[in-house]
N, C-alpha and C positions, 0 to 999 in steps of 0.2 A: 302307734300306727292309728290312722284315722279310718276306723272300720265302718264309720256311718257316712263316709264320703264316697262320691261316685263321680265319673267323668266320661264323656263322649267327646272324642277328638276327631276332627276330619281334616284331611290335607289333600287338595286335588291339584295335580300339575297338568295331567293329561286330559285333553278335550277333543270332541270332535274337529278334524283339521279345518284350518281356515278356508282351505280350497273346496271344502264341502259346506261352507256357510257356518263354521264353527268358530271356535275362539283359539287364539295363540296360546301354545303351551306355556305354562309357567315354570319357573326354576326354583323358587323357594318355598312353596307352599307345603310339600311334603317335608323339607328340612324343618319348617317352623313347627309343623304337627309333631314331629319326632322329638324336638326340643321341648315341646310344650309337655310331651309324656314324660320326658326326663325329669322335668321340674315337679310334675304330678307324682311321680313314684319316688323322688328323693326324700330321704328322711329330714333334710333341711329345707324342703319345699312342701308340696301338697301330702307327702307321706301316705299315699293311698295304697292299699293293697293291689297287687298286679291285677287280680282278677276283677277289681272294681274299675279299671280304666279301659274302656273300649276305645280302640284306634282303628280308624279306617283311612287308608291312603290310596290313591288312584293306581290303576294298572290299565294298559293299553292292550295287553293280551291276556287270555284269548278274546277278551272283549273290553269295551270301555267300561270302568266301574270308578267310583260307586253310583249307583243309582238309588232312588228313594227306598226302595224295599230293604236294601243292605242297611242304611242308616236306621231306618225304623225298627228293623229286626235287632240291631244292636241296642237300641234304647230299650226294647221290650226285654232284653236280658237283663238289663239294669232294673227295670220294673219287677222282674220276677225275684232278683235278689233282694230288693228293698222290701217286697211283700213278705218275703220268708223271714227277713229280720224283724219286721215289726211283728210278725205272727210270733216269733220267738222270744223276742224280748220287749215288745211294745215301744211305744214313743214314735219318733219320726227319724227320717235321716237326717244328718246335719247338713250337708252341702252337696250341690250338683254343679259341676263344671260342664259347660258346653263351649267348644272352641271349633271355629270353622276358619280355614284358610283356602282361597281359591278365588275363581271370578265371581264377581256379583253385579247386580243390576238394581239401580234404583226405579221404583214405580212412580210415574207422573201422577197417578191418581191416589197416591197414599205417601205422605212424608215418611211415616213411620216404618214402612215395610222395606225390606231388602230381599230380592230374590236371589238365592245362594244357588248358583249354577252348578248343575251336577255334570258328570262327566260327559254325558250324551246331549248336552245343550247344544242347540244350533239355531240360526236364524228360522229354520223351518220347523224346530222342535222348542218354540219360545217358552213354553210351559214347563220344559224339563229343569224345574228348579224347585226349592223348597223355600217357604216363606220364614224368615228369621223372626218376625214379631209373631206369626202364627205359632211357631214351635214354642217360642218362649211363653206365649200365653198358655199353651197347653201343658207345659212344665208347672207353671203356676197353678193351674186349675188341679192338678194331680194332689196338691196338698201334702206331698211326701216331704218335702225338703225345708228345713229353716232358712236356708240360704241358697241363692242361685248365682252363680258367676257365669255371665254370659258374654263370650268374647268373639268377634267377628273380624278378619283381617280380610277385607275385599272392597272392590269399588262400589260406588253408589251412583255412577253416571246413569242418567235414566234413558229408557226405551218406552215406546208405546206397545200396547197390546201385550203386556206381560201379565201373567196370572199364576203365581207361584202356588205350589201345592200346600195344603195344609197336612198335618200328620195324618198318618193311615190309622193310627192309635188314637184312643179317646180316653178321657179320665171319666170313668164311670163309677158312680158310687162313692165319690171323693167326699170325705168328712170336712165340713166347715173348721178352719183353725180359729183359735182363740186369738192367736197373734198373727200379725201380717208376717209375709215372708220377706226377708232382707234381699235385696236385689243390687247386684253390681253389673252394669251393661257397659262394655267397651266396644265401639265401632272405630274401626280405622281411620275413617274420614268422615266429613260432612255430607249431607244429603247433596246429589247432583255433583259430587267430586269424586276423585279417584284415589286409591291407595297406590303404593309403589313397592317395588322390589329394587334391592341393590346389592351389589357385590362388597364383601368385606374382606379385610386384610387375610382371613383365614382361607379365602378362595370360594367361600360358600355364598351363595345367593340368599338373602333373607328378605321377608317382608319387614319394611321399616317400622311399622306398628309393633309387630310382634317382637322385634329386636329390642325396642324400648320397653315394652311390656315385661318380658322376661329379665331385662337387665334390673327393672324395678322390683320385681318379684324376688330375684336373687340377692337382694341387699341394697341397691343404689337408691330405692325409695324409702329406706329405713329411717326412722326417727332417732332421737338421740338414745333412746333405750335399745335400740337395734331391732325393732319391730315394724314391719310393714302393715299399715292398717289400710282399710278400705279408702278412707279419705286422704290418706298419705299417697296411695297408689293413683288416685284420681288426680291429684295435684301433680304427681310425677309425669303421667302420660301428657296431660294438658300442657304442661311446660316444656317437655323435652321431644315429643313427637315431632312438632313443627321444626325444631332446630335440627334434629337428626335428618330429616327429609331435606332441609334447605342445605344441609352439609353434602348431601348426595346429589344436589342439583334439581330437587322437586319441592312443591308446596304441598303440605297436607297437614290439615288440622283434625284431630279426632273429635269424636263426640262420645263423651264418657258421663255416665249417670250413676248415682249411689244413693241407696236409701238406707245404709247401713248405719249413717251418722255416728260414725266413730265406734260402734260395738263390734264390728267384725273385723277380726285380726285374720289378714290372708295369709301371713308368714310370719313365724317367730324364728329369728335367724339362730343358728347354732353358735356356741360360745366363741368359736374361732373367727367368726365373722363379725363379733362384737368388738374385736380388739381395736384399740384407737391407734391413729397414726399422727405423728407430730407433722404439721403443716406450716411452712414459712410463707406468709403474706409479705409481698414486696410491693410497695405502693410508689407510684411516680410522684414527682415533686408537687404537682399542682392539686393534688387531692387533700381535702382537709377533714372530712367525715365520711366513714365507710361503714355500712351495716352488713352484718354476716347473718343470712338466713339458712335455714335448713330446706329440705326438699319439699316441705309442705308449706313453705314460705312463712314459717315461724321464725321470729327474730331470735338470734342467739345473743348477740352482743353487738355493740358500736365501737369502733376504733377512731381515736383522736389521732389522725395521720398527719396532723400539723406537728405533733411532738415526735412520733415514731414512724419511721418508714419501712422499718421490717418488723414483724411480730409473728412470734410462733405460738400456735395454739394446737392443743391435742384433740382431735376430732375422730368419733366412730365413723365406720364406713358409711357411705352415702352420697347423696347428691346436695351440694350447696350453692348459694348464690352470693356474690357480693355486689352492693349496690352503693354507688356514690350518692350521698345524700343531698348534695349540692347540685350535680349536673344530671343525675338521674341514670347515669351510665350504669351497664350491669355486666356481670360476667358469672357464668355458671362453671363449676368444677366438681369433680367426682373424686372420692376416696374409696379404694386407691384408684389412681389413675391408670390408664393403659399401660403407661411406662413407669408407673410406680414412683413418679417424680414427686418430691415433697414441696417443691417451690411453687407459689402461685402468684405471677405477676399481674398487677392490676393498676 
């Protein structure tokens, strides 16, 4: 169990009603927050102790929540736990996860900032939002954590005269670190663009970005050793979020940055998720040379399809890409597939 890891997860469906100059309710933000917590608490996921994972989801009664005070109070509970841990055993905390799903607004005056809209946001209360970059910077200033995973699933369409709040807490007396903090940042969409929700076969509504994110963390972004690294997850999000959105009728390109440089393992898969599956590649007659790549776009092998039109290969779970080296055509596929099919036609 990762007793030096902590998380703050926020999901907001309920907002001031549009007829009161507010925002339309969302359907998937709370679902996504709940599923993020499932992964964080899972022994095959983040493996956090329950007490280390603070979840805040919206309510409409008796009043619209959350507001900033509740979010900041939840972080200060983590702050207290970290201080006690450092006092008792020394060192630093290992990792801090911050996740937000809800409405968001981009700032015309600041490309890097996102106003994360709180439940009581409205056109009349335009500053009822917290600044994603302001909060991320404060978490870095605390110098508590070796690693910060900062994930935001919201729109970044811009509005004028928006001034999101900085944290009410402050890093006082932080001790400078000898080594830099490793930071992984995943924003659902680009500046001045929107994120999207979609309904899935399960009947649930999910944020497209978070759906891809959790698929990746749960194994689809694994390398050949069955491990999801920071660089592997970035590649998976960059490659798959646009396709997932397009399949649901949307355009959405994430913005992902990573300073782990391969050192940060986000998820080590359990043994049963490392099992290989026999896949049959069936190639059309016109193909001559096809390259097989993994989810990080690392080449695995090249097939001479002028000789064989059906080739069987044993591959571990994860995302893969077939690329025709002559025409440039590509096809992505996942193991296991949703229908657990072994044949891949290309």
